[in-house]
TIMARFI-988267 format. One record per residue: residue in one letter; x, y, z of N, C-alpha, C in turn. Coordinates in pm, whole numbers, padded with zeros to 5 digits, always signed. Each point is the difference from the previous one (the first is absolute). Layout:
! residues N
AXYZXYZXYZ/...
***
This chain:
! residues 366
X-14047+13048+04320-00077-00007+00122-00164+00065-00044/X-00103-00069+00050-00128+00036-00037-00031+00066+00148/X-00094+00108-00019-00064+00086+00116-00120+00048-00042/X-00091+00046+00100-00110+00088-00022+00004+00103-00069/X-00114+00059-00031-00023+00160-00054+00050+00082+00084/X+00027-00015+00137+00050+00094+00101+00114+00030-00073/X+00049+00161+00020+00108+00027-00061+00117+00025+00152/X-00052+00015+00108+00075-00029+00088-00024-00075+00133/X+00045-00053+00113+00002-00022+00107-00100+00073+00089/X-00097-00025+00082-00049+00105+00121+00105+00043+00078/X-00042+00142+00037+00080+00085+00091-00016-00035+00127/X+00075-00066+00090+00042-00053+00129+00004+00160+00087/X+00043+00081-00061+00005+00154+00087-00151+00095+00005/X-00074-00071-00057-00124+00120-00027-00116-00040+00113/X-00038+00074+00103-00066-00007+00101-00159-00036-00071/X-00093-00085+00053-00127-00031-00037-00086+00163-00066/X+00054+00112+00085-00042+00114-00002+00037+00047-00175/X+00101-00047-00033+00058+00062-00135+00154+00070+00048/X+00014+00017+00131+00141+00101+00052+00084-00096-00009/X+00113+00072-00031+00140-00092+00004+00058-00031+00142/X+00077-00091+00025+00051-00071+00095+00147+00116+00015/X+00029+00117+00074+00099+00074+00013+00128+00003+00073/X-00022-00085+00122+00098-00066+00084-00037-00124+00020/X+00161-00076+00069-00046-00132+00029-00043-00002+00157/X-00038+00098+00070-00097+00010+00082-00141+00001-00003/X-00026+00015-00113-00165-00042-00054-00014-00146-00058/X+00130-00102-00001+00006-00085-00086-00120-00111+00051/X+00018+00016+00167-00095-00093+00066-00133+00034-00040/X-00050+00113-00002-00156-00006-00061-00031-00052-00108/X+00098+00030-00074+00019-00040-00171-00016-00159-00009/X+00057-00061+00084+00033-00147+00020-00108-00040+00061/X-00087+00029+00085-00144-00009+00038-00091+00001-00098/X-00030+00099-00072-00048-00019-00121-00004-00112-00114/X+00144-00031-00016+00008-00103-00078-00039-00130+00090/X+00033-00008+00089-00042-00111+00055-00148-00041-00016/X-00074+00106+00021-00158+00036-00003-00029-00049-00131/X+00066+00065-00110-00031-00015-00138-00007-00156-00061/X+00140-00068+00048+00057-00118-00054-00096-00127+00048/X-00006+00010+00132-00041-00147+00082-00117-00068-00089/X-00119+00095+00043-00136-00041-00041-00001-00061-00172/X+00087+00089-00068-00007-00029-00147+00046-00143-00007/X+00169+00028+00047+00082-00132-00063+00024-00123+00102/X-00020+00037+00147+00033-00112+00104-00103-00030+00105/X-00084+00099+00006-00070-00015+00112+00066+00039+00135/X-00116+00005+00096+00105+00065+00114+00056-00154+00102/X+00099+00044+00030+00077-00093+00082-00057-00018+00148/X-00084-00086+00082-00065-00015+00085+00113+00050+00078/X-00019+00062+00135+00031+00086+00128+00023-00150+00112/X+00049+00022+00105+00018-00099+00068-00087+00045+00129/X-00089-00089+00052-00096-00031+00120+00019-00093+00064/X+00118+00031+00098+00049-00062+00119+00125-00020+00001/X+00055-00121+00105+00147-00002-00008+00018-00101-00131/X+00147+00021+00010+00083-00122-00126+00109-00066+00088/X+00005-00101-00008+00048-00103+00109+00126-00073-00095/X+00106-00021+00044+00112-00075-00068+00035-00100+00061/X-00067-00122+00013+00066-00127+00087+00105-00073-00093/X+00094-00017+00099+00139-00065-00047-00064-00190-00026/X+00021-00053-00069-00055-00137-00023+00140-00108+00037/X+00105+00036-00086+00117-00044+00022+00095+00051-00028/X+00170-00011+00027+00081+00090-00015+00133-00135-00028/X+00062+00045-00067+00113-00130-00028+00145+00112-00051/X+00108-00045+00027+00109+00067-00051+00084-00064-00113/X+00010+00058-00123+00063-00045-00094+00140-00011-00048/X+00055-00079+00013+00148+00008-00026+00010+00007-00131/X-00051-00017-00098+00043+00036-00098-00016+00178-00081/X-00046+00013+00128-00017+00192-00010+00084+00016+00084/X+00080-00012+00047+00052+00028+00117+00012+00038+00121/X-00109-00080+00046-00052+00008+00131-00125+00060+00029/X-00062+00053-00152-00138+00089+00002-00105-00077+00072/X-00065+00075+00050-00147-00074+00068-00089+00001-00091/X-00087-00104-00007-00135+00006-00092-00125-00031+00070/X-00090+00126+00045-00099+00002+00047-00130-00011-00062/X-00073-00116+00019-00142-00027-00049-00076+00075+00071/X-00065+00101-00024-00132+00074+00096-00132-00027-00086/X-00096+00029+00068-00125+00008-00024-00050+00166+00033/X-00037+00060-00112-00043+00121+00024-00177+00027-00001/X-00052+00058+00078-00141+00011-00004-00053+00092+00074/X-00114+00050-00084-00077+00126+00046-00143-00043+00079/X+00005+00029+00128-00123-00050+00063-00009-00175-00007/X+00093-00065+00002-00018-00144-00056-00047+00012-00120/X-00008+00064-00067-00062-00036-00112+00131+00046-00151/X-00049-00042-00122+00083+00039-00101+00155-00030+00006/X+00020-00100+00059+00164-00030+00036+00041-00096-00110/X+00145+00013-00017+00072-00021-00076+00157-00013+00061/X+00097-00102-00072+00115-00041+00051+00103+00110-00055/X+00071+00052+00121+00143+00088-00054+00099-00052+00029/X+00097-00038-00081+00099-00077+00006+00103+00107+00004/X+00091+00021+00127+00111+00090-00001+00142-00057+00011/X+00082+00082-00081+00125-00103-00003+00096+00127+00085/X+00065-00016+00130+00087+00093+00080+00124-00047-00018/X+00069+00129-00022+00170-00034+00001+00055-00011+00124/X+00081-00062+00015+00094-00007+00123+00022+00142+00042/X+00004-00010+00154+00005+00152+00052-00123+00075+00083/X+00050+00110+00051-00099+00056+00068-00124+00064-00108/X+00051+00074-00062-00087+00100-00084+00025+00138+00057/X-00091+00087+00020-00134-00022-00123+00089-00007-00152/X-00103-00097-00096+00006-00001-00113-00063+00046-00083/X+00034+00045-00131-00129+00061-00097-00045-00128-00050/X-00129+00013-00053-00090-00096-00057-00016-00022-00150/X-00019-00102-00071-00044+00020-00160-00130-00080+00057/X-00124+00014-00053-00082-00113+00016-00090-00018-00119/X-00026-00099-00041-00050-00050-00110-00118-00064+00025/X-00100-00012-00081-00135-00087-00002-00023-00095-00134/X+00082-00041-00029+00002-00073-00120+00075-00151+00047/X-00072-00029+00102+00021-00144+00068-00069-00120-00097/X-00098+00047-00070-00105-00078-00061+00092-00038-00126/X+00098+00067-00072+00067-00018-00122+00145-00035+00030/X+00068+00031+00126+00119-00053+00043+00125+00075-00096/X-00015+00140-00009+00069+00063-00108+00163-00007+00086/X-00055+00017+00149+00144+00029+00053+00065-00158+00027/X+00096+00016-00065+00061-00150-00014+00141-00006+00141/X+00021-00081+00046+00097-00038+00105+00094+00099-00035/X+00038+00048-00134+00126+00060-00010-00023+00157+00029/X-00118+00054-00057-00028+00092+00047-00040+00044+00149/X-00097-00108+00083+00020+00054+00134+00142-00015+00039/X+00087-00098+00004+00133+00023+00009+00073+00137+00028/X+00002+00060-00113+00035+00119-00047-00035+00096+00057/X-00148+00002+00040-00048+00104+00072+00014-00028+00133/X+00037-00124+00073+00015-00015+00129+00186+00027+00068/X+00078-00028-00150+00150+00023+00030+00021+00158+00005/X-00101+00083-00066+00005+00114-00020-00010+00085+00121/X-00073-00072+00114-00044+00070+00112-00153+00037+00007/X-00067-00065-00089-00163+00002+00009-00060-00070+00072/X-00110+00011+00038-00096-00120+00028-00061+00009-00129/X-00023-00128-00040-00097-00045-00123-00148-00061+00097/X-00102+00077-00074-00144-00043+00066-00095-00018-00127/X-00048-00119+00017-00052-00015-00109-00170-00083+00063/X-00094+00023-00070-00152-00040+00001-00034-00048-00121/X-00131-00075-00009-00070-00074-00111-00128+00095-00018/X-00019+00086-00089-00094+00126-00008-00154-00095-00026/X+00009-00128-00084-00104-00037-00003-00066-00066+00082/X+00059-00022+00121-00061-00021+00127-00110+00143+00055/X+00001+00054-00087-00058+00136+00020-00111-00005-00060/X+00027+00004-00129-00085+00017-00128+00039-00117-00088/X-00093-00089-00072+00016-00082-00072+00047+00059-00146/X+00121-00070-00068+00006+00068-00154-00087-00103-00103/X-00110+00026+00002-00074-00091-00072-00087+00025-00100/X+00074+00084-00100-00049+00026-00153+00027-00116-00081/X-00009+00029-00138+00029-00087-00102+00104-00069+00026/X+00025-00109-00105+00109-00072+00008+00106+00057+00015/X+00128-00013+00094+00116+00068+00018+00101-00021-00081/X+00100+00054+00043+00163+00008-00096+00013-00170-00020/X-00022-00061+00114+00058-00147-00003-00163-00081-00079/X-00070+00061-00036-00100-00072-00083-00115-00079+00061/X+00017+00053+00150-00114-00093+00096-00111+00098+00014/X-00105-00084-00002-00139+00111-00026-00019+00052+00132/X-00081+00107-00001-00010+00075+00125-00144-00049+00085/X-00032+00016+00088-00148-00047+00078-00086+00106-00033/X+00008+00130-00082-00077+00093-00036+00044+00089-00076/X-00104+00067-00030+00052+00109-00118+00002+00140+00088/X-00050+00010+00089+00010+00102+00115-00018-00072+00137/X+00080+00105+00081+00006+00005+00147-00050+00124+00074/X-00064+00026+00075+00001+00087+00129+00073-00063+00135/X+00045+00071+00062+00070-00059+00125-00062+00042+00144/X-00036-00093+00070-00083+00086+00101+00100+00011+00108/X-00006+00144+00050+00110+00069+00058-00060+00074+00115/X+00087+00023+00105-00073+00034+00132-00099+00122-00019/X-00020+00090-00101-00117+00108-00044-00057-00058-00122/X-00003-00108-00051-00114-00033-00092+00091-00070-00118/X-00016+00050-00118+00060-00111-00110+00095+00139-00081/X+00111-00021-00066+00121+00049-00063+00057-00076-00103/X+00046+00075-00088+00049-00076-00091+00142-00097+00035/X+00071-00075-00070+00106-00087+00040+00125+00092+00023/X+00049+00068-00088+00086+00120+00030+00010+00047+00130/X-00126+00072+00009-00002+00072+00164+00015-00091+00070/X-00055-00132+00013+00008-00103+00115+00165-00011-00010/X+00054-00033-00081+00128-00015+00010+00104+00105+00067/X-00036+00098-00054+00084+00125+00060-00060-00015+00156/X-00129-00034+00019-00006+00032+00147+00061-00132+00083/X+00041-00088-00067+00111-00093+00081+00120+00043+00000/X+00042+00092-00112+00139+00033+00025-00005+00123+00146/X-00073+00051+00015-00063+00103+00087+00035-00056+00161/X-00088-00152-00005-00019-00039+00115+00132-00100+00026/X+00088-00011-00085+00109-00053+00014+00079+00095+00054/X+00010+00144-00036+00078+00078+00053-00040+00048+00134/X-00100-00021+00029-00062+00015+00166+00080-00127+00047/X+00008-00127+00006+00053-00082+00039+00148+00007+00022/X+00031+00032-00078+00172+00022+00017+00026+00146+00072/X-00080+00081+00011+00012+00106+00083-00002-00035+00155/X-00036-00112+00013-00044-00067+00146+00143-00081+00015/X+00107+00010-00103+00105-00097+00064+00119+00092+00030/X+00083-00031+00094+00106+00059+00034+00162+00032-00093/X-00036-00102-00067+00119+00021-00100-00009+00060-00151/X-00113+00068-00011-00047+00080-00109+00060+00129+00024/X+00026+00020-00104+00032+00173-00030-00115+00075-00065/X-00087+00029+00089-00121+00100-00065+00010+00080-00109/X+00102+00069+00000+00046+00107-00106+00032-00083-00124/X+00014-00108+00004+00062-00051-00118-00095-00147-00055/X-00123+00062-00063-00077-00129-00008-00020+00039-00172/X+00032-00106-00065-00003-00009-00131-00096-00115-00037/X-00072+00010-00108-00115-00120-00070+00047+00010-00146/X-00035-00143-00056+00065-00077-00104-00119-00045-00061/X-00041-00015-00121-00050-00104-00081+00015+00030-00152/X-00031-00122-00043+00025-00054-00159-00153-00013-00062/X+00014+00039-00080-00131-00005-00095-00153+00049+00057/X-00068-00086+00020-00120+00054+00090+00039+00035+00125/X+00092-00097+00067+00056+00047+00122+00095+00151-00039/X+00032+00025-00088+00015+00130-00014-00057+00130+00003/X-00127-00059-00067-00124+00111+00026-00042+00017+00146/X+00004-00111+00097-00036+00019+00138+00067+00049+00004/X+00132+00004+00018+00110+00061+00114+00004+00150-00052/X+00002+00023-00125-00031+00147-00023-00085+00085+00048/X-00115-00081-00022-00153+00028+00092+00035+00004+00153/X+00066-00062+00055+00007-00012+00164+00117+00103+00018/X+00105+00032-00060+00077+00126+00020-00054+00120-00029/X-00083+00010-00105-00085+00120-00029-00105+00066+00121/X-00030-00118+00074-00092+00037+00099+00000-00046+00161/X+00154-00013+00011+00033-00014+00141+00113+00088+00020/X+00019+00121+00098+00085+00094-00013+00144-00095+00095/X-00024-00107+00051+00091-00053+00097+00077-00100-00077/X-00003+00005-00141+00111-00090-00088+00084+00119-00058/X+00099-00009+00045+00121+00090-00049+00034-00029-00168/X-00010-00138-00036+00066-00046-00138-00101-00062-00065/X-00069+00014-00129-00093-00056-00110+00084-00068-00102/X-00010-00150+00016+00059-00024-00166-00085-00090-00068/X-00025+00020-00132-00088-00074-00072+00062-00062-00121/X+00012-00132-00026+00088-00056-00110-00134-00069-00110/X+00027+00051-00127-00060-00047-00104-00153+00019+00042/X-00051+00079+00050-00125+00048+00068-00119+00037-00134/X+00035+00030-00106-00085+00049-00117-00132+00057+00014/X-00112-00003-00080-00111+00019+00064-00079+00001+00109/X+00022+00127+00051-00087+00017+00143+00087+00014+00078/X+00135-00010-00033+00109+00018+00086+00088+00098-00042/X+00109-00012-00037+00085+00114-00056+00032+00059-00152/X-00111-00088-00089-00014+00022-00130-00102+00121-00008/X+00006+00061-00089-00082+00125-00055-00117-00111-00065/X-00108+00081+00010-00175-00090-00057+00027+00111-00137/X+00042+00116+00003-00004+00059-00126+00088-00026-00117/X+00115-00045+00039+00110-00030-00084+00035-00129+00006/X+00014-00096-00101+00069-00105+00010+00079-00034-00124/X+00132-00106+00044+00072-00051-00106-00033-00095-00087/X+00030-00043-00103-00078-00138-00058+00015-00128+00072/X-00158-00053-00017+00011-00130+00075-00028+00011+00163/X-00063+00143+00033+00006+00032+00163-00132-00042+00058/X-00024-00044+00099-00132+00002+00062-00058+00129+00027/X-00141-00010-00072-00065+00137+00008-00096+00005+00127/X-00085+00091-00028-00073+00017+00149-00135-00084-00058/X-00011-00030-00110-00160-00076-00041+00093-00167+00020/X+00110-00036-00023+00057-00114+00022-00013-00035+00172/X+00056+00088+00066+00022-00031+00130-00150+00004+00073/X-00072+00072-00031-00184-00004+00062-00067-00141-00043/X+00023-00029-00124-00045-00083-00070+00038-00150+00055/X+00096-00004+00027+00079-00134+00086-00022-00020+00117/X+00019+00138+00064+00025-00047+00148-00089+00144+00083/X-00143-00025-00029-00087+00113+00058-00008+00035+00150/X+00055-00134+00068-00015+00001+00145+00104+00085+00054/X+00131+00014-00039+00087+00102+00024-00033+00140+00024/X-00067+00053-00098-00062+00140+00035-00102+00031-00001/X-00033+00134+00043-00133+00064+00038-00085-00031-00132/X-00134-00040+00048-00054-00002-00169-00040+00133-00098/X+00057+00078+00098-00013+00169-00103+00088+00010-00111/X+00113-00089+00014+00078+00017-00066-00004-00045-00124/X-00069-00113-00044-00032-00064-00127-00070+00083-00110/X-00070+00151+00048-00070+00082-00083+00120+00062-00074/X+00127+00003+00024+00092+00092-00077+00056-00109-00095/X-00027-00127-00017+00065-00055-00104+00001+00052-00105/X+00105+00006-00090-00031+00047-00170-00016+00169+00034/X-00022+00050+00112-00017+00155+00009+00070+00040+00129/X+00147-00028-00009+00096+00047+00101+00028+00136+00007/X-00018+00049-00092+00003+00158-00014-00097+00057+00065/X-00132-00056+00063-00085+00069+00101+00035-00014+00125/X+00099-00083+00049+00059-00033+00119+00041+00114+00053/X-00050+00033+00109+00064+00137+00052+00136+00000+00108/X+00057-00115-00052+00131-00040+00088+00041-00088-00098/X+00138+00004+00033+00073-00177-00072+00116-00005+00102/X+00076-00100-00023+00080-00081+00112+00093+00057+00060/X+00064+00169-00061+00073+00064+00080-00050+00057+00086/X-00156+00002+00045-00053+00054+00109+00018-00103+00114/X+00005-00096-00027+00004-00106+00112+00163-00012+00029/X+00073+00028-00072+00158+00003+00051-00011+00150+00076/X-00023+00122-00043+00005+00121+00083-00070-00032+00134/X-00085-00076-00002-00070-00038+00136+00132-00061+00119/X+00105-00092-00064+00085-00031+00095+00101+00130+00048/X-00016+00115-00113+00096+00107+00037-00052+00050+00150/X+00121+00056+00068+00141-00012-00009+00086-00103+00034/X-00081-00102-00018+00081-00132+00083+00079-00066-00136/X+00058-00104+00029+00090-00065-00133-00079-00060-00057/X+00029-00036-00144-00089-00063-00133+00133-00025-00080/X-00004-00161+00017+00073-00085-00110-00068-00064-00105/X-00003+00012-00100-00074-00071-00125+00087-00100-00079/X-00001-00101-00001+00126-00121-00071-00099-00079-00115/X+00060+00021-00141-00057-00046-00106+00072-00078-00072/X-00045-00070-00068+00067-00086-00129-00019+00043-00130/X+00083+00027-00098+00004+00031-00122-00086-00043-00083/X-00001-00145+00002-00065-00082-00089-00147-00047+00045/X-00010+00029+00127-00130-00014+00073-00102+00077-00028/X-00062-00001-00159-00093+00077-00071-00129+00031+00059/X-00054-00118+00070-00117-00008+00029-00049+00109+00130/X+00122+00005+00078-00001+00096+00134+00051+00150-00058/X+00009+00007-00120-00003+00141-00040+00121+00076+00032/X+00126-00043-00029+00096+00095+00028+00040+00158-00036/X-00033+00014-00093-00059+00120-00066-00052+00099+00057/X-00127-00079+00028-00103+00117+00079+00070+00011+00165/X+00023-00110+00020+00058+00047+00149+00113+00091-00002/X+00102+00004-00081+00085+00099-00018-00078+00172+00000/X-00108-00011-00074-00090+00123-00017-00040+00040+00138/X-00076-00088+00061-00047+00022+00122+00105+00049+00120/X+00123-00069-00036+00086+00023+00087+00092+00154-00007/X+00009+00034-00133+00016+00169-00032-00100+00082+00077/X-00112-00043-00018-00116+00060+00058+00008+00036+00107/X+00029-00117+00104-00009+00023+00129+00122+00072+00052/X+00125-00026-00076+00110+00053+00053-00008+00147+00012/X-00105+00045-00055-00025+00168+00004-00052+00032+00124/X-00102-00075+00068+00005+00015+00121+00072-00008+00107/X+00107-00127+00017+00110+00013+00062+00083+00113-00034/X+00046+00035-00116+00076+00133-00018-00045+00116+00102/X-00161+00008-00041-00032+00128+00031-00016+00015+00205/X+00004-00152+00059+00005+00015+00121+00175-00049+00058/X+00070+00021-00141+00172-00002+00075+00048-00107+00018/X-00070-00122-00019+00027-00124+00041+00020-00087-00141/X+00065+00063-00095-00006-00104-00178+00103-00098+00068/X+00055-00049+00102+00132-00065+00007-00100-00106+00076/X-00103-00027+00014-00088-00070+00077-00102-00074-00118/X+00015+00005-00095-00057-00100-00097+00078-00014-00123/X-00017-00148-00021+00101-00054-00100-00049-00103-00068/X+00035-00015-00129-00054-00121-00089+00118-00050-00042/X-00002-00172-00036+00099-00045-00045-00082-00114-00145/X+00102-00022-00078-00024-00089-00077+00113-00105-00012/X-00072-00102-00096+00100-00112-00013-00039-00068-00116/X+00100-00093-00044-00028-00082-00113-00119-00131+00072/X-00053-00063-00091-00096-00098+00029-00149-00016+00000/X-00042-00087+00065-00152+00020+00024-00093+00007+00128/X-00109-00052+00031-00071+00020+00097+00017-00086+00093/X+00073+00036+00085+00059-00076+00153+00034+00113+00053/X+00038-00074+00165+00050+00107+00111+00138-00064+00035/X+00105+00027-00108+00125-00087+00041+00106+00081+00071/X+00137-00079+00040+00103+00049+00085+00037+00190-00062/X+00021-00005-00089+00054+00153-00077-00155+00113+00077/X-00119-00033-00003-00105+00065+00056+00035+00022+00132/X+00010-00107+00099+00035+00000+00150+00138+00076+00039/X+00074-00009-00121+00168+00074+00051-00031+00133-00032/X-00087+00085-00082-00031+00104-00064-00073+00075+00143/X-00089-00099+00013-00096+00035+00123+00079+00004+00149/X+00088-00072+00053+00101+00008+00087+00108+00121+00009/X+00023+00022-00140+00113+00139-00016-00106+00134+00050/X-00107-00024-00043-00074+00115+00012-00044+00010+00120/X-00023-00109+00107-00014-00007+00146+00097+00050+00061/X+00132-00037-00038+00132+00039+00025+00030+00174+00016/X-00088+00058-00133+00033+00145-00002-00096+00056+00070/X-00147-00025+00043-00070+00046+00058+00007-00004+00145/X+00005-00139+00050+00014-00019+00152+00141+00009+00034/X+00083-00003-00070+00147+00008+00050+00077+00105-00015/X-00065+00066-00099+00082+00144-00068+00096-00032-00072/X+00045-00168-00064+00103-00022-00075-00004+00043-00159/X+00072+00066-00025+00025+00023-00181-00041-00092-00081/X-00046+00033-00088-00047-00088-00133+00027+00049-00132/X+00031-00078-00066+00004+00043-00144-00152+00034-00048/X-00010+00069-00088-00163+00036-00074-00028-00149-00075/X-00123-00013+00063-00046-00111-00060-00072-00001-00125/X-00019+00103-00066-00033+00041-00150+00122+00084-00026/X+00070-00056-00090+00088+00142-00056+00001+00045-00111/X-00068-00049-00113-00060+00018-00101-00145-00030-00006/X-00062+00081-00118-00143-00004-00014-00033-00147-00091/X-00078-00091+00087-00029-00106-00058-00095-00030-00156/X-00040+00101+00000-00098+00020-00064+00015+00168-00094/X+00137+00008-00109+00015+00139-00026-00132+00061-00097/X-00099-00116-00069-00083+00035-00091-00082+00067+00081/X-00042-00020+00116-00133+00015+00060+00026+00152+00061/X-00114+00054+00030+00056+00177+00036-00105-00005+00106/X+00039+00061+00111-00101+00027+00099-00128+00061-00065/X-00103-00052+00091-00156+00040-00063-00066+00087+00108/X+00088+00090+00026-00048+00124+00104+00061+00128-00044/X-00071+00111+00048+00077+00131-00006-00022+00073+00168/X-00066-00011+00054-00023+00037+00123+00114+00039+00081/X+00127-00084-00036+00099+00053+00107+00071+00158-00040/X-00047+00031-00094+00057+00103-00061-00054+00147+00075/
***
């Protein structure tokens, strides 16, 4: 494992004043400080909503192959602008139903098998295409298709913002739309995404308290993976801001190669989700997504959950394989959702340390 010169991860329990968080009642104040610290440096600000969010049903269909589930094709818009398509698969019955919301419509990671599993479990599956809100136009992508520009800033209601912030904004507006539907259980809203979509889902969950459960799959640098600590072959801060500068705030690039100077690491982003539920799913051979660094950020964030008395609401799962969002990941997510939303028992997702040669890079929990 490679790492910066820093000896340990930053302490999430220290107020800006230097005082320590002493009780769970002080956490909201410290959480506000972490949000104010991270956003301008890493992601930019997520625009607020000025005006009404409208969800118009364009088409409805009954899907016999899904046991009579309904498919609603909807158009979501804010004051008639920044609109995007939201597809909603609704189980047969009256509800209210918990929801799994996915923003990866552009990559089609949610297969028919995955959608069927979600709906058959009694969940609404909702999906939008995040690139309708912000183009993903960096360098040549994974398929070798050239992007249209090296850097993109997205015009949003309050000006310009990076793509990850715009995609998180899309998750939030999709939640607005779902809240307006009478068959939705507002207390059981989960968001999920894979890879760059996992970064967006994690950011969305960290910045919207209505999201009950956040799940990031293979999200790597700028997502669940530590910037300071990387396994062999992992994407670094320099890699990600060099290839995809439009994802982040321009302020983040100054820390490439000097990650130890960052006043935070990604366990701070995970801590913003607390005390709400958080699941990270990873693949052991997905070295680019930094499974080792993701484990270390999990250990650090878990201290916040334990401090708040909700350590059962944070989990991480590893499987064999590479960089994809497969059925094993969806089944793990559904199992975690059943535990959080319906109180059903589950086996420990991680029963042994997947990286016994690594050590927690912090001592501030003592």
